[in-house]
N, C-alpha and C positions, 0 to 999 in steps of 0.2 A: 600475554596475549592481552586483547583488550576487547570487551564484549559491548556491545551497544553505538558506538560512535559512528556511525557509517551514515552512509548515502541510501535514501532510499531502502527503508525496511518494510514501510506499511505501502497501503495505498492510501491517495491522499483521497481529503472531502470532495464530494463529485456535487457540480453546481447544471443547473438544469437553465437551459434554454430551448426556444419555441422556434419550430419549422410546421410547415402545414401539413397536417394531418388527413391522409385521404377519408372519404365517406365509411362511415362506419367500421374505423380502423384508428386506434391511437399507437401509434408507435414510441418506444422509449428506446433512442440507443443513448449512451454515454458520450460525452465531448471530452474534448483534447484533455489529455493527460500529460503533461511532461513525464519521462519517465524518471527523472533523477528526485525526486523532492528528498529533502534531508527528511528523508523517510523514518518513521518512528522506527527504532532499531529495538532491539531485543530491551535496551536499557534507558535508551532515550529518545524517546516519542515524537522528536521532532524531525522532519525529512525530506529530501528533497528529489522528487520523482524526475526520475529519466527521460530522456527526452527520448523514448519508444512510445506510440500508441496503440492502444488498444482500442478495438470501436463493439461498444454494448449494443445490444439490441434486444429491446422488448416489445413485443406489439401487443397494444391493447385492443383484443378483438372481442365485440360483441357474440355473445352462446349465440345463435341463430334459431336452434332450438327452443331455446326457453326467452328468447327476446327477440320479438318478431320485428320491433322499433328498430328502423334506420337510427344510426347516429347521424347529424348533419355532419357538412366537412366543415373544421375548424381553422380558421387563417390566424396562422401562427408564423408567416414570413414575415413578418418585421422583426428586427432585430432586437434580442433584449439589450435594455436600457446597463445592463449590466457587460464591462469588458470582462474578457476571460482573464481571471488570476493567475499569476506563473505561478505553475507546480510547484510549491515547496513542500517541505516536510509537512505534511498533514495538515498541508493549506486545500480549500477545497475548490475542487477543479469541476467545471460546470456539468452539471448534468441535464440536458436540455431532453427536449422530448425526443429528439434524436443524441443521446450522449455517447460522447467517446471515452469510455472509461480505459487505466493503463494496458494496455499491452496486450489484451486477448479481446476475443468476439464473445458477446455475449450472448447466448441461447433466448428463444421466447419463451416468456413463462409457461408451465403447464396449464392445459385446459381446464384443468376445475379451477385454476387460483382466479381463470379469466372473469366466471360467472362471478365472484367475489367483486370484483375490481369493474367489473359493469354497475355495481349499486352504486360508483361514484361520478357524480356528473361531471360534466365536463367542466363547467364552473370552479367546483369543488379540487380538480385536477391542477387547473393552472391555477389558482390561489395558492395548491400546495406548493406547485415549483416556485412560483413568488415568494412563498415562507422560506421553501430551502436556499435559494440565492442570498434571499436580505441575511439570513442566518449567517451565510457562510463570510458576507463582507462585515458583520457582526462581530465575527471569530477575530477575522484579519484586523480588525481593530481593538482588537482586545478587551471588549465587551462579551465576556463568557457568557453571564446569565442571560443577556438578549440574546446569544446563539441560541441558548438551550431553549430556551423558550420559543425561539423561531423553527426549532428541528421539531420540538414538541408540539406546536402547530400546525405544521406540513404533515405530520404523523395523525394527528387528529382529522386532519380534512383528508385526509387519503391513508387510510389504514394499511393498504398495501404498499405503500412507499419505502421500497428499499433501500433505496439511497439515503432516505430520510434517517432511517434508523442505522444506517451506513455511519454518517456523518455523525450523528449523536453518538454513536458508538468510541469516534476517534476523541471528541470533546470530554467523555465520561475518563476515556483513558489517560489522557492530558491532565486530568485533575483527580486522577489517582484513584478514581472510583472504578475500580475495578471489575466490583458483580455488576455494576451498572455495563459500563462497556461491552462485560460478557453477554446479559441480557442483550443488549439491542444487537448485537453480532449474531447471536442467535437468532431473533425475528428477521434480520433480513438475510439469513441462511435459508431459514422459513421460506420465506416469499421465494427468494431467487438462489436456487442452489447450484448457479453456473458461474458465480463470480468472483475467479479465485483472488482479487483484493479480498474479500469477505475473507476466505479461508485464514490467507496470509497474516491479515490482522489480527482475528481471532487467534490465531497460533499464539502472536507475539502476547497476547495477555494470558493463555495457559503458560508462557515461558515466564512471564511476569508470576504468576504464581506457584513456579516450580511446577507444573504438571505439564514434564517434559514428553512423556508418552502421548499426551493427546496434543502439543504442540506439534509433535514430528508428523502424526496423525493429518493433522491441518495444513501443515505444509506440504504433504505429500501429497495431497489434494490440490491445492494451489498447483502446485508443478504440474499433473496430471492435466487439470486442467489448461494449463498455458506452460507448454515445456521449455518455451524460453524465458522463464520469470526470473530473472539474477538475482533479485532481492531474496525472493524465496529459498533458492540455492545457498546465497550466503544467510540466512537466518536460520535454515535448518544445519549448514555445516557449525553455526554456534552453538546449537545445543549439542551434536555429536561430539562436539571438542570440550565441551563442560562437563561431557558424561564418560569421556575417554574414549571416544570411538575416532580416533586422531586418522586412522586412513578413508573413513567414509568423510569427514572433516574436510580431510585436507583435497578428495576429489570433488565436493562441494564448491569450496573454496576455488579450486581453479575452474570449475563452470562458469562461477560467478563472473568471474575476471575476462573468460573465454567472451562471455555474453555481454559483459558491461566491461569494460577494462579502465574508466573511473573509479569505478569502489575501490579507493585507493585504500582502505583500511585492510583490505584483502590482501594486498600482497605482505604488509606488515604480518597479518595472522599465518599466511601462508610462512613466513620467516620463522616466528614461533613455532609452529608445529613442528618442521624439519630442523630447529635448535632442538626442539626436546627430543626427537628422534636421532640425534646426535648427526644427523646432514648438513656439517656444517657450511660445506661450500654451498649447496643449493640455498641452506638459507641467508647465507650472505649475499645471492645472488636475487635474491626475493626483497631482503632487505633494500638493495641498493634499487631495484627495480620500484618500490614504494618510495623512497627519497628523490628517486627521479619523477615521480608521478605528483609530489607535493606533500607528503607526509611529512611533518616537521615536529614532531611530539620527545623532543629531546628529552626531558624529564623520562616520558615513559620509556623509550629506547634504552636509558642508560639506566633505570632500574626493574626492568621488568623479569622477573625471574624466571620467564620463557627465553628469554635469549642469553642468560648465565654462559652457556658453553660457548656461543659466538663472540660475547665479548671478550673471552680469552685468545682469542686467535688475534693477530696482529692486524690481518685484513680489515678485521673491524673497527680500530680505530684510525686505518686510512680514508676509510668510506666518511667515516663518519666526520673527519676532520674535512675532506674535502668539498662535501655539503655544506657544512657547517659555515665555511666560509663565501658561501654562495647568497 
């Protein structure tokens, strides 16, 4: 079995664009994130988000009981100068004042967090969003230090900016700084505990650190928040498979490809699991489906010990020869 080299196992960075905000109200919804990023999987943090969109909404409301001053309407109607980046693995996706995050709606922040948010001025929030978006472009262009500085600047301007913590956590993960990545995810979740991407990505950090129980807890939470989260099912299946819980892994891999048939590696993983369980005909069927979908790692197929049983089956070579010629 192969752990890690899959499509989207992370939510990608989120980029912010600006729209008109009503008086006395700051809305924050997440902008489109293609759902198939070559998403950071458990072992390969570069992901591509699949084209399913979830909409996130965070309304920045002043506390009328403590702050009688009305906030003037801000005109964000002009398009952002940044065009939307294709949702690639761990790539930043716009986090607008109306942000669409991948695949699940986000609830508004709790009232107690609104009070702290109100302490940040409108100008500081706009500057923070700009710094976040610029950091995304810096990262896209390979300037990781500048990207890190940009995310940190956004957080300094707006300490309740969960998305900036989230984006910075992805950057830390890709740099191998797991403790810093975990700390940033923890802060993002402290601010907004309703985003399934936050939990999915933090679970990947736990999985990398071999803290499987904590990883499972976060994948469970991500799926509870967004029951059709195919990448979270994929990721959770990998934990089950690594810990020998094959029946649970089979169930999750099947659910993942049911939700997203383009998770090619999961056809291969199902072939491996059924081979391990001695279900040769089913294993060969899933292997063939994976090859039809485009899986072509011939070296892996020929040497993976999980496929040892079906490699002895004459049908195995027939399948390999048929697709190798294509």
